[in-house]
N, C-alpha and C positions, 0 to 999 in steps of 0.2 A: 572711490578708490581707483587708482590707476591700474590698467590692465596691461599685461605683457603683449608685445607684438603678436606672438604666437597664439595667445589666448583670444585676442581680438580677431585675428585671422580665422581661427577655428570657429568662433561664434558666428561670424558672417557666413562662412561656407555652410555650417550646420543649419543656419536659419533659412537657407534658400529652399524654395518649393516651386511647384508647378505654377502657382499664381504669379510668380515673378517672370514668367515666360510671356512676353508681349507677342502679338501677332507678328511683328517685325522680326523679333528674335527667333521665333519659330521658323519663319520663311527663310531667314539667313542661315539658320542652323541646318535646315533641310538641304539648302544649296551647298553648304560646306561638307555635309555628309555625302551627298551625291558626288561631289567632286572628289572627295577622298576615296570613296569606293571605286570610282573610275580610274584614278591614278594607281590605286592598290591593285586593281585587276590587271592593269598594264604592267605593273611591277612584278607580277608573278612570273613573267617570262624572262626576268633578268638572271644573270649568273649568280649574283649574290643571293637572291631569293631561293634559287635552287639549292645552293650550298646550305643555307640555314634550314631549309626544309629537310634536306638529307640528315643533317645533324640532329634535328629535333625528332626524327623517327624513333630514336632510342627511348623516348619518353612515352609512357602510356598511363592511362588512368581511367577509372570507371566514369569520371566526369570529363566530358570533352566538348570541344568547340571547333567550329569549322575552319578550315584553311581556305581563304578566298580563292575561287577558281578551281578548287579541288574537292568536289563533293565526296569522293571516295576516301578522303584522308582527314582525320580529326586528331586533335591533340588536347592535352590538359589546357585550360584557359590561359595560364601563364605563357606557355609555349605558342599557342595559337596567337595570342596577342603580339608575341615577339615576332613570329614569321609574318603576320599580316602587317605589322608595323614596318618591318624591313621592306616588305613589298611596296608599301606607300612611299617610303623614303628613298628607295633605290632609284627612282626616276628623278627625284628632286623637283618634281613639278607641283607638290602639295603646297597648300597655302602657307604664307609666311608673315611674320612680324619683323619689326626692327627693334633691337638687333636680331640677327637671324635665329629664328626658332620657328618650328612648324607645329602649330598647336593641334590641328586635327589629326595629323599623322601619329601623334603620340597618344591622343585621347581616344579616338574612335575605335582602333583595334582592341583596346582594353575593355571599353564599355560593351562592345558587341560580344567579345569572348566571355566576359562575365555574365551578360544577360543570357547567353546560351547555356550556361552552366546551371542556371536555376532549375529545380525540379519542375516537371510539366505543370503541376498544380499551383506553382508560384511564379509563373512566367511574368515578366515585366511588360507593361504596356508601352505603346509608342511614346506616350507623353512621359513616362518614367525614363525611357531611353533618351529622349530629348533633354530632359532635366539633368540626367547624369552626364551627358555630353557637355552641356553648358556649364555645369559645375566644374568639370575637368578643365574647360577652356578658362573659366574664371580663375581657378587655382593657378594655372600656368600664367595668365596675365598678371595676377598679383605677385607671384614669385618673381616674375620678370622685373618688377620694380625694385627688387632687392639686388639685382645685378648691377655691378659697377659700370657695365656697359650700357645700361639703360638710363643714364643720367639725363639724356636729352629727349626722352619719350614724353609726349604730352600726358598729363595725369587724367586720363579718361579711359572708359571701357565701353 
């Protein structure tokens, strides 16, 4: 039986696990993560990051995640991911694909914020974090192929 594009997409993503992470993927992922953290920390000094940080101070929650470069300030995961994502994108030095999209800057802040929100007894491992990061990158890459601007992108990941 034929399957919908959405169903096929969901099955592929749902089927990914840590066994799919080759040594090369792990090394490249670590480099992407380190680069994104560096760009994000630099971005915390920008005016736009200061503005979204001030705006986000109105939100509070028992569950919180860190704002990069601000150990004294925590936000609910959604807003921490937003502020940290703005920090990464504000310098516009984060990694990119063609057509212009910045995969790590969208994925890493969300993955880290969510991982920090888990209760202490259910903390995720480094391998789990790498898997989540790569699943996010894979989702973004696959969605990119549905873009009308992506018609000249080679069909590879």
